[in-house]
LUMMI-901604 format. One record per residue: x, y, z of N, C-alpha, C, O in turn. Coordinates in steps of 0.001 Angstrom, whole numbers, padded with zeros to 6 digits, always signed. Each point is the difference from the previous one (the first is absolute). Example, Ala and Ser with C-alpha at 12.3 -4.5 7.8 and 13.67 -1.06 7.14 Angstrom:
2
+013190-005690+007800-000890+001190+000000+000900+001200+000000+001036-000019+000665;-001386+001069-001385+000820+001190+000060-000770+001090+000730+000509+001108+000169;
//
This chain:
287
+071971+087913+060079-000801-000401+001058-001000+000837+000585+000069+001219+000156;-001097-002064+000182-001110+000350+000010-000775+000922+001573+000465-000469+001039;-001319+001419-000843-000376+000429+000655+000373-000490+001569+000628+000668+000821;-001195-002041-000624+000042-001105+001507+001207-000211-000149+000400+000103+001160;+000635-000370-001889+001602-000276+000144+000578+001315+000391+001071-000171+000583;-001341+001184-000677+000547+001367+000271-000537+000088+001421+000832+000192+000888;-002029-000300-000581-000662+000007+001495+001113-001036+000824+001014+000151+000680;-001678-001053-001074+001302-001086+001090+001131+000408+000069+000424-000022+001155;+000285+000402-001908+001492+000007-000007+000117+001553+000707+001157+000418-000034;-001959+000347+000553+000262+001539+000735-000353-000683+001304+000501+000259+001094;-001327-001066-001326-000153-000759+001853+000919-001262+000294+000086-000143+001220;+000576-000748-001861+001147-000336-000232+000708+000501+001377-000084+001222-000122;+000698-001455+001296+000664+000507+000926+001537-000361-000604+000223-001209-000074;+000716+001985-000306+001265-000620-000251+000686-000081+001564-000140+000793+000931;+000917-002028-000997+000478-000577+001500+001619+000828-000171+000858-000085-000879;-000936+000921+002207+001306+000707+000273+000600-001063+001240-000517-000830+000747;+001731+001285-000951+001186-000651+000942-000122+000746+001284-000245-000577+001060;+000481+002342-001200+000356+000678+000439-000955-000035+001823+000584+000072+001081;-001734-000167-001231-001077+000128+001220+000724-001421+000971+000179+000075+001215;+000217-001511-002190-000292-000687+000578+001914+000064+000743+000245-000108+001202;+000277+000203-001741+001487+000165+000877+000108+000948+000846+000945+000042+000787;-002370+001314-000834+000155+000977+000964-000803-000788+001569+000145+000199+001206;-000967-001099-001996-001063+000070+001422+001184-001519+001104-000013-000108+001226;+000912-000854-002288+000456-000325+000755+001577+000449+000880+000437-000496+001039;+000112+001503-001823+000707+000633+000384-000387+000753+001573+000737-000142+000975;-002031+000958-000946-000313+000361+001393-000469-001130+001074+000143+000151+001214;-000729-001318-001824-000690-001056+001038+001865-000144+000637+000240-000170+001195;+000694+000264-002095+001413-000800+001001+000365+000963+000790+000224-000222+001190;-000103+001496-001761+000310+001448+000899-001021-000041+001440+000599+000156+001064;-001898-000332-001016-000585+000026+000878+000455-000827+001117+000248+000385+001143;-000144-001941-001768+000464-000983+000685+001173-000144+000747+000301-000745+000932;+000527+001955-001779+001270-000086+001074-000269+001205+000979+000325-000196+001171;-000814+001282-001459-000730+000541+001116-000847-000634+001020+000113+000514+001113;-001019-001602-001217-000634-000399+000864+000501-001012+000730-000497-000347+001071;+001563-000221-001623+000618-001082+000905+000931+000133+001556+000121-000688+001013;+000465+002109-001571-000130+000312+001448-000421+000417+000695+000330+000083+001183;-001506+000449-001909-001201+000949+001595-000377-001153+000546-000032-000057+001229;-000349-001157-002051-000428-001319+000727+000889-000572+000932-000601-000216+001053;+001874-000143-001006+000784-000450+000446-000106+000906+001540+000034-000620+001064;-000163+002118-001099+000198+001008+001164-001483-000672+000462+000241-000545+001078;-001443+000372-001358-001186+000076+000449-000070-001799+000820-000581-000295+001044;+001336-000574-001909-000139-001188+000378+000706-000060+001529-000589-000495+000961;+001959+001082-000881+000736-000001+000744-000110+000652+001487+000609-000298+001027;-001540+001231-001255-000704+000741+000787-000988-000403+000790-000299+000824+000865;-000421-001992-000868-000998-001237+000311+000682-001087+000372-000507-000710+000867;+001948+000304-001505+000316-001202+000919+001033+000039+000867+001107+000348-000411;-001299-000686+001698+000243-000533+001414+001761+000046-000622+000748+000849+000485;-000229-001797-001537+001391-000476+000024+000170+000173-001649+000230-000957-000739;-000357+002118+000352+000730+000964-000970+001318-000680-000332+000886-000027+000853;-000671-000647-002317+001258-000406-000535+000155+001019-001525-000904+000739-000389;+002457-000936-000432+000171+001042-000883-000777-000709-000700-000488+000790-000807;+000228-001423+000691-000585-001432-001109-001574+000422-000263-000951-000040+000781;+001008+000412-002006-001086+000679-000395-001731-001504-000018-000120-001107-000525;-000554+001733+001151-001114-001094+000265-001122+000737-000129-000011+001193+000304;-001333-002002-000896-001398+000650-000577-000800+000246+001181-000815+000923+000033;+001029-001773+001015-001144+000241+001489+001196-000019+000998+001158-000395-000134;-001786+000921+001115+000825-000214+001852+000254-001201-000119-000917-000703-000423;+002059+000139+000706-000366-001697+000680-000677-000042+001183-000861-000856+000205;+001326+002164+001054-000595-000184+001327-000743+001806+000110+000542+001094+000156;-001856-001477-000311-000658+001296-000367-000260+001075+001443-000617-000481+000951;+001076+001793-000882+000192-000036+001573-000323+002415-000264+000700+000713-000719;-001505-000396+001299-000066+001574+000069+001098+000508+000978+000142+001199+000240;+000507-002025+000225+001425+000806+000980+000569+000864-000306+000443+000797+000826;-000264-000667-002150+000943+000661-000695-000403+001421-000037+000745+000944+000262;-002212-000856-000672-000822+001163+000154-000305+000468+001297-000200+001176+000303;+000177-002125+000424-000396+000435+002254+001348+000549+000082+000186+000481+001118;+000591-000399-001712+001440-000117+001122+000066+001877-000160+000340+000908+000758;-000942-000997-002372+000310+001713-000272-001102+000867+000284+000025+001203+000260;-001289-002227-000372-001073+001362+000672-000150+000143+001307-000532+001050+000362;+000979-002115+000767+000358+000504+001119+001033+000541+000727+000314+000082+001187;+000208+000333-002464+001605+000877+001020-000281+001019-000098-000360+000423-001098;+000400+000226+001986-000296+001207+000793+000812+000943-000808-000757+000842-000482;+002244-000602+000069+001017+000539-000656-000543+000754-001313+000620+000943-000492;-001779-001413-000014+000011+000003-001450-000834+000823-000118+000018+000677-001029;-001419-000354+002404-001213+000341-000135+000061+001686-000428-000859+000685-000556;+002117-000348+001008+000135+001862-000358+000677-000128-001128-000523+000646-000908;+001472-001217+000603+000551+000098-001685-001316+000064-000954-000318+000866-000816;-000217-001842+001119-001203-000145-001237-000687+000825+000132-000309+000487-001087;-000398+000247+002382-000663+001322+000085+000724+001224-000904-000646+000902-000534;+002211-001052+000460+000993+001155-000526-000434-000498-001363-001064+000402-000471;+001557-000951+000048-000724-000897-001662-001250+001017-000417-000021+000866-000874;-001039-001292+001835-001508+000328-000567+000095+001493-000112-000410+000561-001016;+000966+000149+002077+000473+001471+000225+000164+000762-001255-000672+000885-000529;+001917-001574+000166+000734+000485-001328-000650-000223-001018-000025+000782-000951;-000784-002206+001005-000249-000295-001445-001354+000921-000295-000170+000358-001165;-000585-000048+001946-001271+000983-000308+000134+001302+000342-000873+000797-000342;+002127-000334+001160+000628+001410-000302+000703+000546-001349+000178+001067-000588;+000043-002107+000486+001592+000090-001529-001211-000111-001194+000117+000531-001105;-001500-001452+001608-000728+000219-001504-000563+000872-000224-000235+000477-001111;-000136-000049+002298-000680+001119-000242+000579+001465-000564-000604+000821-000691;+001904-000760+001185+000776+001074-000210+000556-000225-001668+000390+000888-000758;-000494-002343+000482+000654+000462-001327-000821+000164-001153+000402+000573-001012;-001862-001197+001172-001367+000199-000806-000353+001664+000189-000851+000615-000643;+001620-000137+001557-000695+001499+000400+001282+000703-001185-000157+000616-001054;+000910-000871+001497+001394+000509-000875-000078-000481-001765+000444+000750-000869;-001020-001984+000574-000185-000601-001237-000902+000927-000755+000162+000421-001146;-001154-000171+001995-001570+000190-000582+000495+001864-000563+000156+000523-001103;-000061-000064+002421+000451+001333-000255+000412+000318-000953-000661+000600-000847;+002547-001095+000658+000650+000219-000723-000907-000633-001605-000355+000983-000651;+000030-002060+000095-000336-000033-000683-001326+001208-000882-000011+000375-001173;-001025-000024+002385-000470+001228-000586+000394+000911-000085-000839+000786-000440;+002385-000055+000756+000603+001324-000245+000329-000938-001550-000435+000642-000956;+000697-001177+000787+001096-000521-001676-001237+000301-000685+000090+000736-000983;-001354-001216+001357-000557+000326-001508-001002+001290+000033-001177-000023-000359;+002007+001342+000949-000409+000771-000214+000866+001248-000847+000960+000709+000303;-001921-000854-001652+000586+000436-001193+000873+000997-000096+001077+000030-000595;-001937+001268+001593+000238+001208-000146+000967+000393+000906+000489+001129+000052;-000151-002280+000828+000845+000731+000986+001544+000082+000033+000817-000916+000094;-000691+001815-000164+001509+000744-000271+001300-001136+000616-000093-000325+001184;+001044-000135-001858+000691-000706+000038-000332-001616+000071+000922-000807+000120;-001867+000520-000176-000622-001373-000291+001054-001598-000181+000166-001034+000648;+000535+001860-002403+000862-001081-000302+001051+000080+000443+000816-000681-000622;-000206+001514+001898+001230+000023+000532-000360-000819+001059+000405-001134+000256;-001020+001663+000193-000507-001050+001353-000301-001419-000457+000735-000764+000626;-001525+000114-001466+000364-001320-000603+001117-000150-000300+000280-001092+000496;+000709+001520-001066+001237-000395-000497+000689-000303+001154+000410-001140+000218;-000224+002198+000652+000545-000420+001262-000467-000642+000988+000476+000011+001135;-001689-000769-001596-000045-001250+000976+000289-001259-000926+000596-000873+000632;-000861+000528-001992+000321-000827-000891+001801-000075+000765+000419-000906+000721;+000211+001921-001091+001793+000122+000300+000286-001589+001393+000716-000998-000070;-002076+001707+001616+000408-000487+000518+000128-001643+000032+000870-000711+000502;-001903+000426-001131-000261-001478-000587+001116-001054-000770+000067-001225-000104;+001001+002681-000506+000852-000926-000769+001758+000053+000818+000931-000802-000064;-001100+002315+000895+001313+000254+001369-000250-000033+001156-000224+001107+000490;+000167-001948+000171-000429-000273+001454+001721+000903+000770+001140-000109-000451;-001496+000738+001398+000735+000448+000916+000541-000786+001100+000620+000632+000855;-000726-001780-000727+000952-000577+000812-000421-000913+001284-001139+000243+000398;+001660-000983+000134+000082+000196+001439+000316+001168+000707-000901+000731+000411;+001870-000525-000259+000910+001047+001045-000628+001174+000130-000298+000511+001079;+000000+000117-002569-000551+001381+000033-001563+000054+000599-000588+000985+000447;+000176-002159-000562-001612-000307+000851+000062-000312+000884-001097-000036+000556;+002024-000326+000113+000437-000565+001531+000552+002071+000477-000208+000550+001082;+000655-000137-001898+000278+001339+000961-000918+001211-000448+000222+001116+000470;-000784-001229-000964-001381+000580-000457-001211-000048+001467-000592+001021+000351;+000404-002364+000345-000565-000497+000470+000903+000299+001717-000556+000072+001096;+001841+000031-001349+000317+000228+001782-000176+001655-000058-000292+000576+001047;+000494+000287-002439-000134+000997+000403-001466+000959+000097-000193+001173+000321;-000717-002288-000765-001199+000782+000242-000650-001144+001413-001150-000436+000069;+002121+000211+000783-000248-000841+001258-000957-001226-000095-000911-000187+000807;+001124-000441-001613-001612-001320-000156+001011-001246+000199-000524-001066+000323;+001631+001096-000453+000763-001416+000292-000708-000337+001807-000332+000813+000863;+000316-002529-000847-000968-000273+000976-001278+000064+000590-000431-000300+001114;-000093+000791-002192-001250+000278+000030-001082-000742-001395+000708-000436-000908;-001592+000334+000764-000901-000817-000968+000019+000629-000673+000242-000618-001036;-000366+001809+000802-000367+000958-001347+000953+000220-000971-000305+000525-001071;+001604-000928+001374+001558-000470-000323-000356-001076-000996+000421-000032-001156;-001172-000778+001666-000479-001083-000711-001365+000344-001037-000289-000681-000984;-000120+001341+001239-001790+000140-000892+000222+001113-000853-000650-000049-001045;+001493+001185+001214-000055+000986-001175+001029-000553-001034-000481-000321-001087;+001466+000203+001214+000915-000329-001219-000779-000912-000813-000101+000259-001199;-000665-001654+001842-000739-001166-000881-001563+000688-000693-000747-000573-000793;+000588+001869+001350-001243+000673-000398-000062+000820-001324-000982+000534-000515;+002119-000565+000145+000307+000952-000995+000519-000690-001185+001214+000090-000181;-001946-000797-000704-000024-001052-001050-000153+001125-001775-000937+000564-000566;+001916-000674+000375-000094+000646-001256-001079-001386-001262-000603+000539-000928;+000532-001515+000994-000285-000716-000753-001492-000266+000047-000702-000130-001003;+000197+000049+002503-001528+000133+000328-000243+001141-000402-000945+000124-000779;+001596+000878+001116-000667+001558-000625+000173+000642-001806-000371+001055-000516;+001032-002143+000013-000269+000344-001564-001133-001183-000447-000349-000166-001169;-000063-000478+002101-001133-001158-000539-001323+000642+000682-001078-000077-000590;+001201+000768+001958-001386+000684+000191-000068+001504-001119-001060+000456-000430;+002220+000028+000174-000512+001110-001390-000667-000402-000955-001102+000453-000308;+001855-001588-000421-000884-000805-000759-001118-000418+000025-000671-000043-001031;+000248-000326+002102-001333-000577+000447-000497+001238-000295-000713+000030-001004;+000933+001327+001766-001092+001016-000361-000357+000811-001499-001022+000656-000200;+002309-000914-000936+000195+000748-000448-001327-000990-001098-000549+000536-000963;+000324-001678+001302-000925-000772-000512-001727+000222+000373-000900-000640-000544;+000762+001401+001301-001197+000976+000532-000606+000653-001688+000749+000095-000973;-001699+000151+000966-000592+000901-000856+000112+001489+000456-000458+000620+000960;+001154-000327-001901+000295+001707+000122-001278+001043+000802-000058+000740+000982;-001055-001312-002303-001294+000616+000050-000714-000069+001873-000656+000952+000424;+000876-001923+000265-000139-000295+001070+000467+001524+001109-000845+000583+000679;+002279-000195-000723+000336+000688+000513-000193+001806-000293+000035+000979+000745;-000263-001189-002349-000799+001272-000218-001380+000189+000362-000356+001128+000340;-000716-002359-000374-000905+000450+000992-000156+000496+000904-000766+000950+000164;+001810-001734+001081+000272+000449+001435+000580+000837-000139+000024+000458+001142;+000677+000341-001880+000135+001371+000311-001195+001394-000887-000040+001222+000144;-000462-001812-000690-001420+000897-000381-000549+000369+001056-000146+001168+000361;-000417-002767+000568-000816-000260+001085+001178+000916+001152-000215-000232+001190;+001439+001253-001509+000478+000643+001147+000989-000965+000345+001116+000518-000034;-001090-001829+000380+000866-000684+000483+001505+000226+000571+000790-000280-000902;-000319+000566+001733+000866+000206-000054+001548-001314-000243+000000-001215+000197;+001019+002038-000632+001174-001701-000645-000120-000846+001343+000201-001213-000055;-000477+001734+001077+000236-001173+001184-000767-000528-000125+000184-001201-000199;-001473+001691+000229-001624-000280+000404-000173-001498-001530-000508-001113+000133;+001114+001690-001344+000663-000719-001433+000400-001631+000853-000745-000980+000026;+001751+001064+000439+000950-001304+000901-001186-000774+000568-000542-000914-000622;+000235+001251+001614-000490-000619+001470-001559-000347-000882-000503-001080+000312;-000019+001649-001029-001652-000359-000478+000224-000929-001180-000511-001116-000100;+001357+001704-000818-000132-000953-001193+001770-000923-000277+000137-001081-000573;+000501+001569+000921+001039-000588-000281+000370-001331+000591+000020-001046-000649;+000342+001182+002230-000574-000808+000884-001234-001231-000256+000242-001203-000101;-001123+001615+000053-001019-000790-000018+000202-000920-001178+000006-001201+000269;+000226+001693-002019+000065-000865-000646+001698-000924-000350+000318-000645-000999;+000422+000914+002176+001299-000917-000026+000083-000649+001059+001005+000186+000685;-002148-001253-000169+000513-000899+000832+000357-001339-000444+000090-000805+000927;+000133+000358-002066+000642-000850-000624+001296+000420+000341+000634-000563+000892;-000079+001757-001702+001408+000309+000278+000352+000132+001644+001041-000456+000471;-001665+000876+000015+000074+000842+001745+000494-002114+000402+001110-000515+000132;-002275-000008-000078-000058-001853-000036+001484-000633+000273+000546-000363+001042;+000026+000386-002871+001367-000308-000141+000951+000412+000153+001062-000617-000091;-001191+001682+000343+001315+001001+000199-000015+000008+001600+001141-000004+000464;-002038+000013+000368-000517+000045+001376+000944-001818+000403+000762-000053+000965;-000973-001028-001725+000221-001203+000312+001262+000077-000212+000622-000714+000786;+000269+001490-001788+001694-000213-000361+000715+000875+001332+000967-000353+000676;-001708+001483-000563+000513+000903+000996+000035-001094+002028+000894-000158+000831;-002370-000292-000899+000174-001144+000854+000880-001183+000104+000275-000545+001069;+000006+000301-001830+000692-001618-000002+001812+000860-000082+000772-000600+000748;-000223+001579-001355+000833+000786+000378+000556+000244+001442+001051-000286+000573;-002441+001069-000161+000624+000030+001978-000015-000766+000547+000732+000060+000987;-001602-001426-001199-000394-001467+000613+001821-000594-000038+000847-000106+000888;-000838-000094-001937+001587-000896-000269+001027+001079+000264+001185-000327-000063;-001434+001301+000288+001483+001283+000363+001122-001159+001302-000099-000695+001011;+000640+000975-001570+001716-000320+000873+001121+000358+000179+000604-000061+001070;-000102+000573-002340+001023+001189-000380-000082+001278+000887+000869+000335+000805;-002142+000403-001082+000178+001288+000718+000061-000323+001469+000377+000867+000789;-000678-001897-000437-000469-000020+001824+001301-000120+000491+000387+000209+001150;+000271-000576-002156+001498-000952+000536+001054+001622-000027+000815+000406+000829;-001288+000218-002170+000975+000996+000023-000385+000988+000973+000842+000643+000627;-002025-000504-000483-000402+001581+000698-000460-000309+001867-000102+001047+000640;-000107-002125+000019-000651-000120+000543+001243-000752+001017+000681-000917-000459;-000515+001353+001672+000916-000277+001265-000823-000872+001032+000525-001021+000442;-001852+001403-000026-000374+000012+001148-000988-001555-000285-000758-000156-000958;+000963-000651+001823-000815-001216+000192-001438+000351-000131-000988-000529-000509;+001172+001308+000974-002111-000896+000301-000544+001125-001660-001172+000246-000282;+002004+000076-000270-000836+000679-001411+000301-000973-001246-000362+000350-001123;+001195-001881+001376+000183-001089-001266-001368+000477-000140-000797+000709+000615;+000877-001548-001918-001712-000370-000475+000222-001771-000065+001063-000604+000138;-002322+000073-000374+000334-001684-000194+000819-000779-000596+000463-001062+000414;-000138+001993-002143+001088-000591-000690+000990-000550+000956+000237-001199+000144;+000430+002363+000620+001340+000106+000688-000108-001002+000650+000376-001045-000532;-000909+001005+001869-000318-000729+000863+000102-001212-000715+001113-000411-000330;-002157-000219+000050+000202-001075-000562+000956-000708-000927+000114-001177-000342;+000465+002170+000081+001010-000450-001143+001753-000270+000947+000992-000679-000262;-001366+001634+001420+000971+000176+001341-000402-001744+000355+000877-000860-000083;-001991+000600+000391-000438-001084+000655+000341-001345-000490+000235-000937+000763;-000208+000840-002288+000361-000871-000601+001742-000163-000256+000541-000946+000572;+000139+001678-001253+001449+000074-000101+000703+000160+001233+001218+000028-000177;-001629+000101+001533+001059+000167+000834-000833-001163+000983-000013+000096+001227;-000517-000948-001806-000492-000946+001261-000712+000037+000903+000022-000793+000941;-000867+001839-001096-000469+000446+001666-001320-000270-000543-000772+000810-000513;+000585-002306+000731-001336-000660-000553-000476-000919+001253+000739-000759+000627;-001948+000953-000419-000650-000559+001457+000441-002089+000075-000121-000982-000733;+000545+001255+001851+000137-001588+000455-001289-001337+000053-000582-000473+000976;+000509+000276-001858-001213-001234+000029+000496-001064-000278+000185-000222-001197;+000130-000610+002000+000686-001153-000460-001009-000904-001437+000553-000624-000906;-002241+000811+001068-000589-000400-000750-000530+000323-001365-000855-000465-000754;+001941+001716+000747+000065+000572-001577+001001+000245-000411+000726+000308+000945;-000024-000239-002201+000974+000237-000869+000584+001352+000172-000704+000945-000358;+001902-000697+000858+000246+001566-000507-000484+000520-001294-000331+001163-000232;+000330-002251-000654-000106+000779-001223-001038-000139-000371-000390+000256-001139;-000199-000656+001968-001572+000285-000357-000771+000779+000378-001194-000113-000275;+001730+001222+001089-000735+000960+000806+000556+000650-001042-000892+000379-000759;+002508+000069+000196+000569+000595-000915-000939+000255-001893-000067+000929-000805;-000456-002303+000866-000894+000074-000970-001269+000905+000577-000165+001183-000295;-000581-001845+001050-000935+000885+000443+000122+001248+000498-001111+000359+000389;+001721+000265-000259+000640+001552+000075+000157+000790-001479-000415+001156-000081;+001019-001805-001075-000312+000407-001259-001614-000254-000376-000586+001005-000402;-000208-002264+000492-001428+000324-000089-000622+001166+000770-000937+000699-000386;+001455-000624+001269-001034+001466+001345+000326+000985-001015-000945+000543-000573;+002503-000127+000164+000087+001264-000567-000836+000439-001160-000417+001112-000325;+000271-002467-000281-000206+000588-001329-001795-000288-000203-000502+000393-001054;-000470-001141+002189-000686-000284-000217-001543+001347-000041-001144-000317-000324;+001441+001300+000608-000873+001133+000362-000119+000535-001519-001100+000488-000260;+002114-000499-000858-000257+000590-001003-000355-001585-000456-000753+000200-000953;+000813-000947+001027-000339-001435-000703-001659-000013-000117-000726-000308-000944;+000428+000764+002273-001777+000244-000270-000535+001196-000418-001156+000080-000418;+002083+001074+000517-000622+000852-000713+000251+000619-001912-000443+000839-000784;+001649-002172+000875-000089+000709-001079-000828-000766-001117+000200+000543-001087;-001105-001676+000991-001231-000838-000508-001533+001474-001030-000588+000216-001060;+000798+000350+002663-001074+000950+000236+000251+001124-001225-000717+000171-000986;+001815+000465+001305+000611+001126-001232+000372-000270-001050+000401+000869-000774;-000441-002347+000421+000494-000192-001413-000269+000461-001087+000756-000001-000972;-002017+000505+001024-000860+000227-001264+000046+001297+000283-000503+000576-000964;+000873+000275+001855+000361+001476-000154+001452-000090-000305+000189+000378-001157;+000632-000643+001603+001466-000643-000143-000027+000351-001849+000431+001074-000419;-000948-002059-000446+000415-000035-000843-000661+001092-000694+000672+000860-000570;-002095-000831+000578-000762+001593-000506+000811+000740-000005+000571+000377-001023;-000314+000025+002214+000801+001563+000381+001445-000314-000869-000081+000932-000799;+000945-001416+000553+001126+000161-000177-000076+000206-001654+000672+000819-000627;-001962-002053-000123-000068+000504-001232-000588+001069-000545+000209+000476-001116;-000944-000119+001935-000694+001549-000444+001300+001233+000226+000088+001028-000671;+000773-001405+001690+000746+001402+000319+000916-000302-000947+000266+001060-000567;+000357-001948+000097+001605-000740-000857-000234+000517-001407+000824+000662-000631;-002551-001186+000008+000185-000102-001555-000997+000822-000375-001125-000350+000356;+001253+001650-001163-000607+000912-000459-000595-000453-001546+000427-000897-000728;-001607+001873+000482-000302-000229-001338+000515+001274-000831-000151+000043-001221;
//
């Protein structure tokens, strides 16, 4: 075989069936996900929504969104959701970063013990009743702290942050120590500035969790004025407590409420996408 034939053989690409099947499979999965979402979006703009699937609204109307936005009883729950999301995200990032930084201190006595204890909680959970009793004994029931504190401690996010910190060159820590920087000074001046991708990705996961929280509010909160946006929207839809408007179908308002609930992160997520992918990959893959 001549040298030209060998070169041609190397350049010739082999036909592989797996990439084609893989693309077709994920296209089908994406369509299965997008069709229900598209139906909800279309019905939220349709004054006379129907159970059948429609590509476009038969009678375009913004009445559903108008009924949600002008409903004064939803303003306070929306504010509660914003407060718990901001406070919970800050608290979660604080605990995850400090916990991850402590676990990369190789000279710390008992480091492996604490790491194993944290990982143990990922496998065995205390359960709903013990958590409720803890909140009761701490006198946190019917306060927003009962919602913020339990979800702020997320071992999975803490492990991701620890793995990200382990990827920072050790020479940077040694140089900072030689210059007389304290451990906390290293944390604030070196570790955090180099961890923007991880902070953005993990912060986004915390924010989505707090914004969509329903269960904890249902268990720990009894005062109506402390209910969040998700609880109020659910009660409005399930209890048929929908504003009376002859020009708009109640189902239209229900679909509009669903879109309003997920809209904030539909707007935020595209701007954090690059940090989300980069942060999770760097924190989860070790060379």
